[in-house]
N, C-alpha and C positions, 0 to 999 in steps of 0.2 A: 588556431582559429580564434575568432573574436566571439566571445559568448554574448548571448542576447542581453544579459544584464548590463553589459558594458557598452551597448550600442547607444549612440546619441544622434540627434538630428544633424543631418548633413553628411553622415558617414556613407561611404560607398562600400558595399560588401561583395566579397567573392569567396564564399565559404560553403561548407556542407552543413545542412540542417535536416532534421527529421520532419517530414510532412505529416503533421498530426491530423489535419483535416483539410478537405478540399470541397468546394461547392461552386457550381456554375451559377451565375447571376446575370441580371440585365440592368443597365443604368436607366434613369428616367427617360433618356432619349432613345431607349431601345437598343443600346449597344451592348453586346455580350462582354462579360469579363469573368474572371475567376477569383474567388476569395479563398485564401489559404491561411492556415495556422501553422507556423514554423515553431519547432521546439528544440531546445537543448537542455542540458541538466540544470541550467540556471533559470529556465522559465520558457514562456511562449511569447510570440509576437504576431500580430496580424500582418498579412501581406496581400497585395492586390496585383493581379496580372491583367493589365488593361488591354493588352494585345495578345489574347490567347492563341491566335492563329499565326503569330510570328514564328518564322522557321527556327528561331533560337529557343522556342519553348518546346522541348521534347515531351513525349508522352510520359506521364508519371501518375502514380496512384497514392492514396493515403497510406501511410506507414512506410513509404519509400524514403530512403536517404537521398536527398537531392542537393546538387551543387547549384547555388543561387547567386546570380549576379544582379545587383540592383542598388537602389538608393534609399536611405532611411529618411523619412519625412515625419512631420508632426501633423496629425489630423485630429482636430477637436480635442487637443490636449494629450493625445496618446501617440506613441511612436508607431509608425506603419512603414512597411517596405514596399516600394514600387519595383516590381520584378521585371527585369529586361530579358534574362535568359535563365533556362533551367536545364540541367542534365542529371539523369538518374545515375547514381553511383553504384559501383560494383562492390561486393563484399571484399574487404581488405583495404578499401580506400578510406575507411572511417573506423573509429573506435566507438562501439555502442555506449561505452561508459561515459562518453562526452555528451550524450544526448538523452540519457535517462537519469531521473533523480535517484540517487544512491544513498544508502545509510552512511552517516558520518563515522560510524563505528566499523571496525574490521569484521567482516562476515565470518572469516575462518575462526577468529578468536571467539566470537559469540557462539558459534556452533560447537566449538570444543568445550566451552563452559556449559552449554546445554547437555552435551554428552556426559560431562562430569556429574551433573545432577541426576541423569538417568542411572549412572553407576551407583549412586547413593540409595536407590530404591531397594528396599529389603524384600518386599513381597515378590515372589518369583513370577507370579502371573502378571502383575502389573509391569514388572521389568521386561518380561517377554513381549508384552503388548507394545511398550514404548520402543523396544529394539526392533520390532517388526516394521515400524515406521521409520525411525530416525537412524537406524544402523543398517538394516538389511535391504531396504527398498531404495535402490539408487535413483529411480525415477521420482519417487516422492521427495527424497532428500534434495534433489536438484530443484524441483518446483518450490519446495518449502523455503529453501535458502534464497531464492530469487523473487519470491512473491512479495507483493505489498500487503499491508494489513487492511487496506481500504482503497477504493477508487479515489476518494477525497477524504476530508476531515482529519485523519491522523495516520501517521506511518504509511503515507501513500508513495512509497519509493521502494526500489530494489533492496531487499533485505529487511523491509519494514515488518513483514510477518514474523521473521526470526527475532528481530529486535523487540517487538511487542511481546511475543511469547516468552522470551527470556526475562524481560522485566516483570511480567505478571507472575512467572514461576518464582522469581527471587523474592517478590513481595510476599507470596504465599509461604515461602520457606521462612521468611522473617516472622510471619504471623504464627507459625508453628512454635517458634521459640518463646513467644509471648503468651500464647494460648495452647498449652500442651494437650488440651482436650482434642485438638484437631488431629485427625489421622493423616500424618505427613505423606505417606505413600499414596494414599487416595487423592489428597489435595494436589500434590505436585503432578501426579499423572494426569488428573483432569486439567490442570493449568497448562501442561505441555500439549494437550490434545484439544483444548477448548476452541481453537480457531483453525484446526487442520482442514476443515471444510472449505476454507478460503482458497486453498490450492485448486479447488474445482469451481468455486463461486465466481472468481475473478480470473480473467484470462491473463496470460503472460505479457510482460512488457515486449514491445512498446505499446501494445493495444491497451492493456490494463483496464478492461471493461467487463461488465457483468456478462457471464455466459447464460445460455438458455436455462441450464440447470440451476444456475445461481439465481436467476429471476424467479423460476418456478418453485424452487425448494428452499434456497438460502443456506448459508454456511452452517447454521446451527443444526438443522435437521441432517444435512449431509455429513457433518462431523460425527454426529451420533451414529449414523448408519455405518460410517467407515470404521469406527471403533467396534461395533457389533460384528462386522464382517471379519475383522482381524481376530477378535476374541474367539470366534467360532472355529478358528484354525488352531487354537491353543488347547491341547487336550486337558480336560478337567477344569477349565476356567470357571470359577464359581459364578452362578447366575446372579446371585445377590450383589456380588462385587461389581459385575458388569453393569447392572442396573444403576448402582450408585455413581459410577463413572459417567454413564449416559445422562443421569439426572443432572449432574454438575454441568455438563456441556449444555443440556437443554435449558437450564435455568441461569446461565451465566450473564444474560442481559438483565436479569432481575425482575422486570415487570412486563406484563403483556403489552403495554403501550410502547415498550422499547423493542418489541419483536421477540420477546422471550416466550417459547412455547409453554414453559413451566415457571412457577414461582419457586425460589429456593425453599426446600423442605428439610434439608440436612445442613448442619453447621458448615461443612466443607463447601457446599454450594454457596452459602452466604459469603464465606471468605473469598471464594473465587470471583463472585459478582463484584465485590468491592475492590479487589485487586485489579480486575479488568477495567472497571470504571475509573479508578485512580490513574492508571497508566494512560488510558485513552484521553482523559481530560487534561492531564498535565502536559502530555505531548502536544495536544491540540493548542493549548495556551502557549507553549514554547514556540511552536511553529508560527503562531500569530505574532509573537514578539519578534521573532527573527525576520519575518516578512515586513515588519514595521520598525526596523532597527534605527531608522533615521527620525523616528517620531517618539519623543519622550513625553508627549501629552496623552490625552484621551484617544483611544483607538476606535471608538464607535461601538454601537450595540451589536452583540453577538447572540444569535438565537440559541446556540447550544448552552451557553452559560446564563442566558436570560438577563444579561447585564451589560452596561456600558463599560468596556474594559480600558485599562490603562497600564502602562509600564510602571514597575516599582521604582520609586525614587526615595533615597535615604537622606536627602538634604532638602 
């Protein structure tokens, strides 16, 4: 297949793409048409169906994988596909990995590394808590491995939640070597659980959008609830220890204005907040640079960093 990033004006396409969005519209002259967003793992492109009643345009819905025949044009400086025919594809005709953004790192390798960190936890209650999620719960493991860490901003790809969680946990592990006052078992447990609520906050790919529970509760609250539910099934789980894990989760965004229900009150919560913020911001900056790889100059103002960004130049 020809990926979206490789399309150029004048190309004629006859390939399968994911229908990310579909909307009926009307031209200024009152003629109906359909506006479609097509997606593959390299990006998205706008498409227009100027003859929606054409017999070659089969019935299709958002999130369908569709075979598209059409021409690539340039409209106001952006590429756009004029679609002539559409056919909905059957499972087995396409590989979902070609249409969804996926972590550049090996998901199996990352997960084995996370399991290795779980095995290093000495506290029996905390290790049981982690194993109840990451070892014994097959449904959770599948969701966790395939979820993104965000709809947009950072780690918004299959395996993104795992990649982000592992990075945050490794940063916290490093902090423990520099600041021995940190309770390693507590901090690493909180790091591995800090975003587990995102498995419920954001729907699975290819939709990757906020669920009703995600909109109403958010991943921080849901993550704290999930930990409390599992701890209740572990006989003798100390209440004070559970409270500290929950506090770290509830405070990991650091400030109320960043959506944090609590401000860090214990040193492990402070460490987790900075590890989470570090990984999120550096990954965001990395993705900005990758999306502007052909631009060695200034990249424009970014609201997250509150600065006009540019790529590093050593000469």
